[in-house]
C-alpha positions as CSV (number, residue, x, y, z in Angstrom):
1,X,33.3,9.5,-14.7
2,X,36.3,11.4,-15.8
3,X,38.1,8.2,-16.8
4,X,35.2,7.0,-18.9
5,X,34.1,10.2,-20.5
6,X,36.7,10.3,-23.3
7,X,35.4,6.9,-24.6
8,X,31.7,7.6,-25.0
9,X,29.5,10.2,-26.6
10,X,28.4,13.3,-24.7
11,X,25.4,12.8,-22.5
12,X,25.7,9.0,-22.3
13,X,27.1,8.8,-18.8
14,X,25.0,9.7,-15.8
15,X,26.3,9.5,-12.3
16,X,23.6,8.5,-9.9
17,X,23.5,8.6,-6.1
18,X,23.5,5.3,-4.2
19,X,20.2,6.3,-2.7
20,X,18.6,6.4,-6.2
21,X,20.0,3.0,-7.3
22,X,17.1,0.9,-5.9
23,X,14.4,3.0,-7.5
24,X,16.2,3.1,-10.8
25,X,16.8,-0.7,-11.0
26,X,13.1,-1.3,-10.2
27,X,11.9,1.0,-13.0
28,X,9.7,-1.0,-15.4
29,X,10.7,1.0,-18.5
30,X,14.5,0.5,-17.9
31,X,16.0,-1.3,-20.9
32,X,19.7,-1.2,-20.1
33,X,22.3,-0.4,-17.5
34,X,26.0,0.1,-17.8
35,X,28.1,0.0,-14.7
36,X,31.7,0.2,-13.6
37,X,32.1,-2.3,-10.8
38,X,33.7,-5.6,-9.7
39,X,32.5,-9.0,-10.8
40,X,30.6,-9.8,-7.6
41,X,28.6,-6.5,-7.8
42,X,27.9,-7.1,-11.5
43,X,26.5,-10.6,-10.7
44,X,24.3,-9.3,-7.9
45,X,23.0,-6.5,-10.1
46,X,22.4,-8.9,-13.0
47,X,20.3,-11.1,-10.7
48,X,18.3,-8.2,-9.5
49,X,17.6,-7.1,-13.0
50,X,16.6,-10.6,-14.1
51,X,14.1,-10.8,-11.2
52,X,12.3,-7.6,-11.8
53,X,9.1,-7.1,-13.9
54,X,8.8,-5.0,-17.0
55,X,11.2,-4.8,-19.9
56,X,14.1,-7.3,-20.1
57,X,16.9,-5.1,-18.9
58,X,20.4,-5.6,-20.3
59,X,23.4,-5.2,-18.0
60,X,26.7,-4.1,-19.6
61,X,29.3,-4.2,-16.9
62,X,32.9,-2.9,-17.0
63,X,35.0,-4.9,-14.5
64,X,38.4,-3.8,-15.7
65,X,38.7,-0.4,-13.9
66,X,42.3,0.2,-15.0
67,X,42.1,-0.5,-18.8
68,X,38.4,-0.1,-19.4
69,X,38.5,-3.1,-21.8
70,X,34.7,-3.0,-22.5
71,X,33.8,0.7,-22.4
72,X,36.9,1.8,-24.4
73,X,36.0,-0.3,-27.5
74,X,34.5,1.6,-30.4
75,X,31.4,-0.6,-30.6
76,X,30.5,-0.3,-27.0
77,X,27.4,1.8,-27.6
78,X,26.0,-0.8,-30.0
79,X,25.4,-3.0,-26.9
80,X,22.5,-0.7,-26.1
81,X,20.8,-1.2,-29.4
82,X,17.6,-3.2,-29.0
83,X,15.8,-5.1,-31.7
84,X,12.2,-5.2,-32.5
85,X,10.8,-7.7,-34.9
86,X,7.6,-7.5,-36.8
87,X,6.3,-10.7,-38.2
88,X,3.3,-11.2,-40.5
89,X,1.9,-14.7,-41.0
90,X,1.5,-14.9,-44.8
91,X,0.7,-18.6,-44.9
92,X,-2.5,-19.5,-46.7
93,X,-5.3,-21.0,-44.7
94,X,-4.4,-24.6,-44.1
95,X,-0.8,-24.2,-45.4
96,X,0.7,-25.3,-42.1
97,X,-1.5,-28.3,-41.9
98,X,-0.5,-29.2,-45.5
99,X,3.2,-28.9,-44.6
100,X,2.7,-31.1,-41.6
101,X,0.9,-33.7,-43.7
102,X,3.7,-33.7,-46.3
103,X,6.3,-34.2,-43.6
104,X,4.5,-37.2,-42.2
105,X,4.0,-39.2,-45.4
106,X,5.6,-42.6,-45.5
107,X,7.4,-42.4,-48.9
């Protein structure tokens, strides 16, 4: 943690005990995890996150423990930004059918 702390905002990093890891990973409300590990551990964790229910959980792994090539970049925290899209269907009644009909004409 001491090595990572200078690169991220205060309160971002939380050290968790190995005993709490399983319950944390299985949490349905979890939206993202950042971890400092090797590539094999990252792949295993990513597979576990993909298999769980609930929110899609993003894994951001740092596998370069010496240079911190991912965490040390200024835009690192932006990887945790999630996007929510709101869409309204403003097509008039029958509009899609009309478009399909226009697209199928033999002109």
